[in-house]
C-alpha positions in Angstrom: -24.0 23.6 9.7 -22.3 20.6 11.4 -24.3 18.3 13.6 -22.8 15.8 16.0 -24.6 12.5 16.5 -24.5 10.5 19.7 -25.5 13.3 22.0 -28.5 11.6 23.5 -28.6 9.1 26.4 -26.1 6.4 25.4 -28.0 3.4 26.6 -31.4 4.6 25.3 -29.8 5.5 21.9 -28.1 2.2 21.5 -31.2 0.3 22.5 -33.3 2.1 19.9 -30.6 1.8 17.2 -30.3 -2.0 17.7 -34.1 -2.3 18.5 -33.4 -4.3 21.7 -36.7 -3.0 23.1 -38.6 -2.2 19.9 -41.6 -4.6 20.5 -42.4 -2.9 23.8 -42.1 0.5 22.2 -44.4 -0.4 19.3 -47.1 -1.6 21.6 -47.3 1.6 23.6 -50.1 4.0 23.0 -49.8 7.8 23.7 -53.4 7.9 25.0 -56.9 6.5 24.7 -58.9 6.7 21.4 -59.4 5.0 18.1 -56.3 6.2 16.4 -53.5 3.6 16.3 -50.3 4.3 18.2 -47.1 5.6 16.6 -43.9 3.6 16.2 -40.3 4.3 16.2 -40.0 3.4 12.5 -42.9 5.7 11.5 -41.3 8.6 13.4 -37.9 8.0 11.8 -39.4 7.8 8.3 -41.3 11.1 8.8 -38.2 12.7 10.2 -36.1 11.6 7.2 -38.8 13.1 4.9 -38.7 16.4 6.7 -34.9 16.6 6.4 -34.9 15.5 2.8 -37.5 18.2 1.8 -36.5 21.1 4.0 -33.0 20.4 5.3 -31.5 19.8 8.7 -32.3 23.3 10.0 -36.0 22.5 9.7 -35.8 19.3 11.6 -37.6 19.4 15.0 -39.9 17.1 17.0 -42.7 19.6 16.3 -42.1 19.4 12.5 -42.1 15.6 12.6 -45.2 15.5 14.7 -47.0 17.8 12.3 -46.1 15.5 9.4 -47.6 12.6 11.3 -50.7 14.5 12.5 -49.5 14.4 16.1 -48.1 16.7 18.7 -44.4 16.8 19.5 -45.2 15.5 23.0 -46.7 12.3 21.5 -43.4 11.4 19.9 -41.4 11.5 23.2 -43.1 8.2 24.3 -41.1 6.5 21.5 -38.0 8.7 21.0 -36.7 10.6 24.0 -35.4 13.7 22.1 -34.2 15.1 18.8 -30.7 13.8 19.6 -31.8 10.2 19.6 -33.9 10.9 16.6 -30.9 12.1 14.6 -29.0 8.9 15.4 -32.0 6.8 14.3 -32.4 8.8 11.1 -28.8 8.6 10.1 -28.6 4.9 10.6 -31.9 4.1 9.0 -31.2 6.0 5.8 -28.0 4.0 5.3 -30.2 0.9 4.7 -30.8 2.3 1.2 -27.2 1.5 0.2 -26.6 -1.8 -1.6 -25.0 -4.4 0.5 -23.8 -6.7 -2.3 -21.8 -6.2 -5.5 -21.4 -9.2 -7.7 -18.4 -8.6 -9.9 -16.8 -12.0 -9.7 -13.7 -10.7 -7.9 -13.3 -7.6 -10.0 -12.5 -5.3 -7.2 -12.2 -2.2 -9.4 -15.7 -2.6 -10.9 -17.1 -3.2 -7.5 -15.4 -0.1 -5.9 -16.5 2.0 -8.9 -20.1 1.0 -8.5 -19.9 1.5 -4.7 -18.5 5.0 -5.1 -21.1 6.1 -7.6 -23.9 4.6 -5.5 -22.6 6.3 -2.3 -22.3 9.6 -4.1 -25.9 9.5 -5.3 -27.1 8.4 -1.8 -25.6 11.5 -0.3 -27.2 13.7 -3.0 -30.6 12.2 -2.2 -30.1 12.9 1.5 -27.7 15.9 1.6 -28.4 16.4 5.3 -26.4 13.3 6.0 -23.3 15.3 4.9 -23.9 17.6 7.9 -23.6 14.8 10.4 -20.0 14.9 11.6 -17.9 11.8 11.2 -16.2 12.6 14.5 -19.0 10.9 16.4 -20.2 7.8 14.5 -23.7 6.6 15.3 -22.7 2.9 15.8 -25.9 1.6 14.3 -26.5 -1.7 12.4 -27.0 -0.1 9.0 -24.0 2.2 9.4 -21.9 -0.9 10.2 -23.4 -2.9 7.3 -22.5 -0.1 4.8 -18.9 -0.1 6.2 -18.7 -3.9 6.0 -19.7 -3.7 2.4 -16.8 -1.4 1.6 -14.3 -3.5 3.6 -15.5 -6.6 1.7 -15.0 -4.9 -1.7 -11.5 -3.8 -0.6 -10.7 -7.2 0.8 -10.8 -8.6 -2.8 -7.7 -6.6 -3.5 -5.7 -8.9 -1.3 -4.0 -6.0 0.5 -3.1 -6.2 4.1 -5.6 -5.2 6.8 -3.7 -2.1 8.0 -3.7 -0.7 4.5 -7.3 -1.6 3.9 -8.3 0.4 7.0 -6.7 3.6 5.6 -8.2 3.0 2.2 -11.7 2.8 3.8 -11.1 6.3 5.1 -9.6 7.6 1.9 -12.4 6.5 -0.3 -15.1 7.5 2.2 -13.8 11.0 2.6 -13.3 11.4 -1.1 -16.9 10.5 -2.0 -18.3 12.6 0.8 -16.2 15.6 -0.3 -17.4 15.4 -3.9 -21.0 14.9 -2.7 -20.7 17.9 -0.5 -19.5 20.1 -3.3 -22.4 19.0 -5.6 -24.9 19.5 -2.8 -23.7 23.0 -2.0 -23.7 23.9 -5.7 -27.4 22.9 -5.9 -28.2 25.0 -2.8 -26.1 28.0 -3.7 -28.5 29.7 -6.2 -31.4 29.6 -3.8 -29.3 30.7 -0.8 -27.6 33.6 -2.6 -30.1 34.6 -5.2 -27.4 34.2 -8.0 -26.8 31.4 -10.4 -23.2 30.0 -10.7 -22.9 31.7 -14.1 -24.0 35.1 -12.8 -21.7 34.9 -9.8 -18.6 33.9 -11.8 -19.3 36.4 -14.6 -19.6 39.3 -12.2 -16.4 38.5 -10.3 -14.2 37.0 -13.0 -14.7 40.0 -15.2 -13.2 42.1 -12.4 -10.0 40.1 -12.1 -8.5 41.8 -15.2 -9.2 45.2 -13.5 -8.0 44.5 -10.0 -5.2 42.1 -10.9 -3.9 43.0 -14.4 -0.8 40.9 -13.9 -2.8 37.8 -12.9 -1.3 35.6 -15.6 2.2 36.5 -14.6 1.6 36.0 -10.9 -0.1 32.6 -11.3 1.6 31.0 -14.4 0.9 27.4 -13.5 -2.7 28.0 -12.8 -3.1 29.9 -16.1 -1.3 27.1 -18.0 -3.8 24.6 -16.6 -6.8 26.7 -17.3 -5.9 27.5 -20.9 -4.8 24.0 -21.7 -1.2 24.9 -22.4 1.4 22.2 -22.3 1.9 20.0 -20.4 -1.9 20.0 -19.5 -4.5 19.1 -22.2 -7.7 21.2 -22.2 -10.6 19.9 -20.2 -13.3 18.0 -22.3 -16.5 19.8 -23.3 -19.6 18.9 -21.3 -21.8 16.1 -22.6 -25.3 17.0 -23.9 -27.6 17.7 -21.0 -24.8 18.5 -18.5 -25.4 22.3 -19.0 -28.6 22.0 -17.1 -26.6 21.3 -13.9 -24.9 24.1 -12.0 -21.3 24.8 -13.1 -19.8 23.6 -9.8 -21.8 20.5 -9.9 -20.5 19.6 -13.3 -16.9 20.4 -12.1 -17.4 18.3 -9.0 -18.8 15.3 -11.0 -15.8 15.5 -13.4 -13.5 15.6 -10.4 -15.2 12.6 -8.9 -14.8 10.5 -12.0 -11.2 11.5 -12.6 -10.2 11.4 -9.0 -11.8 8.0 -8.4 -9.9 6.6 -11.4 -6.6 7.9 -9.9 -7.4 6.5 -6.5 -8.1 3.1 -8.1 -5.0 3.3 -10.1 -3.1 3.8 -6.8 -4.7 0.8 -5.3 -3.7 -1.2 -8.4 -0.2 0.0 -8.0 -0.2 -1.0 -4.3 -1.4 -4.5 -5.3 1.4 -4.7 -7.8 4.0 -3.8 -5.2 2.8 -6.5 -2.8 2.8 -9.2 -5.5 6.2 -8.4 -7.0 8.8 -10.9 -5.7 
């Protein structure tokens, strides 16, 4: 399920994102009575909780209203529609990400911490991964998160045009790994089969339906069996077995892949500093 942000009224969405009219909105009351009025922030917080607990498919103005003990109609005084609400949710949740990494100019340590923090952020809020990057929200917290990554990369001393592409490379890499972990966690509930059950049922049939599998895919078999020139994969650390198989694989891919990407950045730095 892919959701596109920025589908609401442009001026209204941008005003809400940057809170240019927030005081006025907070002072409004949906009707007479002793109950205090709602606020944009309260609605956004409730909406994030709904998406975190039940997923993007369960998000609706009605569901958010029920969480707040109000009707859906009461919310429209503050947020015009679900489209604007999605923009506000996406931007607000990015405020969780650290903005500062103090590593005294050690760009590699800073980027490593950034990547791990960003991975865990997406796993706390997997619905964020369903919001397409084709339509950025353009909110203050989204920009702050982006500025943090650019600042960490700026410590490498690389030129701006290269930094721009590295921002995309690192962001897509982390989102991709997070997406695999999130899907691995959802797969058992969605399909009724654990990773182990699924793989056992199908891999056992490969020898039957493709008896020449090893001959047809020799490089793949060499990698999987640890034959030269590829060493075998390390055994999982204690406690890892509790996670789904694909989650363990994705986390290993994340750590190894991140190291390779940072090695590449280091090599690029070396090329620019070599006389």
